[in-house]
C-alpha positions in Angstrom: 0.0 0.0 0.0 1.4 3.4 -1.0 1.4 6.4 1.4 -1.4 8.0 -0.6 -3.5 4.9 -0.3 -2.8 4.7 3.4 -4.1 8.3 3.9 -7.1 7.9 1.6 -10.4 7.3 3.4 -11.8 3.8 2.8 -15.3 5.3 2.8 -16.2 8.9 2.0 -19.7 10.3 2.2 -20.4 13.9 1.1 -23.8 15.5 1.5 -25.3 12.0 1.6 -29.1 12.0 1.8 -31.5 9.0 1.7 -35.2 9.4 1.3 -38.1 6.9 0.9 -41.3 8.5 -0.3 -41.7 11.5 1.9 -39.5 10.3 4.7 -35.9 11.3 5.1 -33.8 8.8 6.9 -30.7 11.0 7.0 -29.5 14.0 5.1 -26.3 16.0 4.5 -24.2 13.2 6.0 -20.5 13.9 5.7 -18.3 11.0 6.9 -14.8 9.8 6.2 -13.7 6.4 7.5 -10.0 6.1 7.8 -8.0 2.8 7.2 -8.2 0.8 10.4 -10.9 3.0 12.0 -13.8 1.4 14.0 -17.0 3.4 13.9 -20.2 2.2 15.7 -23.5 3.2 14.1 -26.2 3.7 16.7 -29.8 4.9 16.7 -33.4 3.9 17.3 -35.2 1.3 15.2 -36.0 2.7 11.8 -33.4 5.5 11.9 -31.7 4.2 8.8 -28.7 2.2 10.1 -29.2 -0.8 8.0 -30.2 1.4 5.0 -26.8 3.1 5.4 -25.0 -0.2 5.0 -27.2 -1.1 2.0 -26.4 2.2 0.4 -22.7 1.6 0.7 -23.3 -1.9 -0.7 -24.9 -0.3 -3.8 -28.4 -1.7 -3.0 -30.0 1.7 -2.3 -29.0 4.8 -4.5 -28.5 8.0 -2.6 -31.3 10.6 -3.0 -28.5 13.2 -3.2 -24.8 13.4 -2.4 -21.9 11.2 -3.1 -20.5 7.9 -1.7 -17.0 6.6 -2.5 -15.3 3.4 -1.4 -11.5 3.6 -1.7 -11.9 6.7 -3.9 -14.3 5.0 -6.4 -18.1 5.4 -6.7 -20.2 2.9 -4.9 -21.2 -0.1 -7.0 -23.1 -3.3 -6.2 -20.9 -6.4 -5.6 -17.8 -4.4 -4.7 -15.2 -7.0 -3.6 -13.4 -4.4 -1.6 -16.3 -4.4 0.9 -16.7 -7.2 3.4 -20.2 -7.7 4.9 -21.2 -9.5 8.1 -25.0 -9.7 8.1 -27.4 -9.9 11.1 -27.2 -13.2 12.9 -29.5 -15.8 11.3 -29.0 -19.4 12.3 -28.8 -21.9 9.5 -31.8 -24.1 8.9 -31.7 -27.5 10.6 -30.4 -30.1 8.1 -28.6 -27.6 5.9 -25.7 -29.7 4.4 -23.4 -26.8 4.0 -20.2 -27.3 6.0 -18.3 -24.6 7.9 -15.6 -24.5 5.2 -18.2 -24.3 2.4 -19.7 -21.2 4.1 -16.3 -19.5 4.3 -15.5 -20.6 0.8 -18.5 -18.7 -0.6 -16.7 -15.5 0.3 -14.0 -16.3 -2.2 -16.0 -16.7 -5.4 -19.6 -17.0 -4.3 -21.7 -19.9 -5.5 -19.1 -21.1 -8.0 -16.9 -22.5 -5.2 -18.2 -26.0 -6.1 -17.7 -29.4 -4.6 -14.1 -29.8 -6.0 -12.3 -26.6 -5.2 -8.7 -26.1 -6.4 -5.8 -26.7 -4.1 -5.2 -22.9 -3.8 -8.8 -22.2 -2.9 -8.7 -24.9 -0.2 -5.5 -23.4 1.2 -7.2 -20.0 1.3 -10.2 -21.4 3.1 -8.0 -23.2 5.6 -6.2 -19.9 6.3 -9.4 -18.0 6.8 -10.8 -20.8 9.1 -7.6 -20.5 11.2 -7.8 -16.7 11.2 -11.3 -16.8 12.8 -10.6 -19.8 15.1 -12.8 -22.2 13.3 -10.4 -24.9 12.2 -11.7 -27.5 14.7 -15.2 -27.5 13.1 -14.2 -26.9 9.5 -16.0 -30.1 8.3 -19.0 -29.8 10.6 -22.5 -28.9 9.1 -23.2 -25.2 9.8 -26.7 -26.0 11.1 -25.2 -27.9 14.1 -22.9 -25.0 15.2 -23.7 -22.5 17.9 -24.6 -18.9 17.1 -21.2 -17.7 18.0 -19.5 -20.3 15.9 -21.6 -19.5 12.9 -20.9 -15.8 13.3 -17.1 -16.5 13.3 -17.6 -18.2 10.0 -19.4 -15.1 8.6 -16.6 -12.9 9.7 -14.2 -15.3 7.9 -16.4 -15.2 4.8 -16.4 -11.3 4.9 -12.6 -11.3 5.1 -12.1 -13.6 2.1 -11.8 -10.8 -0.4 -9.2 -8.9 1.7 -11.6 -5.9 2.0 -10.7 -2.3 2.7 -14.0 -1.7 4.4 -16.0 -4.1 6.7 -19.7 -3.5 7.2 -21.3 -5.4 10.1 -25.0 -5.3 10.7 -25.9 -6.2 14.3 -23.3 -9.0 14.3 -23.7 -9.5 18.1 -27.5 -9.9 18.1 -28.7 -13.1 19.9 -25.2 -13.9 21.1 -24.4 -14.4 24.8 -21.8 -12.1 26.4 -18.9 -14.5 25.9 -19.6 -14.8 22.2 -20.3 -11.1 21.9 -16.8 -10.4 23.3 -15.2 -13.1 21.1 -16.7 -11.8 17.8 -16.0 -8.2 18.7 -12.3 -8.9 19.6 -12.0 -11.0 16.4 -13.1 -8.1 14.2 -11.0 -5.7 16.2 -7.9 -7.8 15.8 -8.2 -8.2 12.1 -9.0 -4.5 11.4 -5.8 -3.6 13.3 -3.7 -6.2 11.5 -5.1 -5.7 8.0 -5.9 -2.0 8.2 -9.5 -2.1 7.0 -12.2 0.4 8.2 -15.2 -0.9 10.1 -18.8 0.4 10.2 -20.5 -1.6 13.0 -24.2 -1.3 13.4 -25.4 -2.2 16.9 -28.2 -1.5 19.4 -25.8 -2.0 22.3 -22.4 -0.3 22.1 -21.3 -1.6 25.4 -19.6 -4.8 24.1 -17.5 -2.8 21.6 -17.1 0.4 23.6 -13.4 -0.3 24.5 -12.5 -0.6 20.8 -14.7 2.1 19.2 -12.9 5.1 17.7 -16.0 7.1 16.8 -19.8 6.9 17.0 -22.2 7.8 14.3 -25.6 8.4 15.9 -28.7 8.6 13.6 -32.0 10.0 14.8 -35.0 11.7 13.1 -33.2 12.4 9.8 -30.3 14.0 11.7 -26.9 12.7 12.9 -24.0 13.3 15.2 -20.4 12.0 14.7 -17.7 12.0 17.3 -15.9 10.1 20.0 -18.3 8.1 22.3 -17.8 10.6 25.2 -18.6 13.5 22.8 -21.8 12.0 21.4 -23.3 9.8 24.1 -24.2 12.7 26.4 -27.6 13.8 27.6 -27.4 17.3 26.1 -26.2 16.0 22.7 -28.9 13.4 22.3 -31.6 15.7 23.7 -30.7 18.2 20.9 -30.6 15.5 18.3 -34.0 14.0 19.2 -35.6 17.3 20.0 -36.9 16.0 23.3 -35.5 15.1 26.7 -33.0 12.2 26.7 -31.0 11.0 29.6 -27.7 9.1 29.2 -26.9 7.1 32.3 -23.5 5.5 33.0 -23.7 2.6 35.5 -21.2 -0.1 36.3 -19.3 0.7 33.1 -22.3 0.5 30.9 -24.2 3.2 29.0 -28.0 3.4 29.0 -30.0 5.9 27.0 -33.5 6.7 28.5 -36.3 8.6 26.8 -35.4 8.2 23.1 -38.6 8.7 21.1 -39.5 5.9 18.7 -38.1 6.6 15.3 -41.4 5.8 13.6 -41.9 3.5 10.7 -39.0 2.3 8.6 -39.2 2.5 4.8 -41.3 -0.1 3.0 -38.5 -2.5 2.2 -37.4 -2.7 5.8 -40.8 -3.9 7.2 -40.7 -7.3 8.9 -37.7 -8.5 7.0 -35.1 -10.6 8.8 -31.8 -9.0 8.4 -33.2 -5.5 8.2 -34.0 -3.1 11.0 -36.9 -3.9 13.2 -39.9 -1.6 13.1 -41.5 -0.3 16.3 -45.2 0.4 16.2 -45.2 2.7 19.3 -46.7 6.2 19.3 -44.0 8.6 18.4 -44.4 10.3 21.7 -43.7 7.1 23.6 -40.3 6.7 25.2 -38.0 3.7 25.7 -34.8 2.8 27.4 -32.0 1.7 25.1 -28.9 0.0 26.4 -26.0 1.5 24.5 
């Protein structure tokens, strides 16, 4: 990597705005993600966190503004982007083995039953990288949630990405596996120098490794270090109503965040997308961050 490449943002958003019908998820978003930087993306349900990742993946065009990955316009299927989806356990009886799942990250569905020696070697390295060698030949459906998520991280690393997008990768995992998966992503982004956008409802498991926070709410946003953004006065201004940020026993809890309202049509009741809350917009909720 040249010095210029090392300084170039792996992701650059300028004036980025995304609208669905008459609803604006976020607008005027300016964000540069540096190589090796870890950014947590926070916000209430329906605030546009998953839609942000889908925009970067080339699945949602911006309503206005610009999005560049490693200096190039966003395109669908960009191999320079790794993607860890929301946790979804494999269906019981699925014959796919652990090594097959990781192998799909190398050349998609063309991996086949008789991969070349070089591809097998790459899969073996990726399995070792994520600590999954011991269950390489085991059917994915028989593995725990934490083990399956390790494999998805390995799959996301297969193309040697400059940017890793993770959509609620810790959901449904116990505390031990949350820590293990977080540390796994953290170790590789430091070793390989890729940037990370990490969507989460609970920032506490990753708080020690987060460089900055992007908080989305009501079409607006705030970006900064966790201590700069996760403050009562900042979130109160962002939401336009009283919000309390409570720190207790090393954890952060946000109380009083108004429900973000309905997500856009394509996010309704779709596993792997943001959940939709049906509360009155004036209701309040406590969110563990």
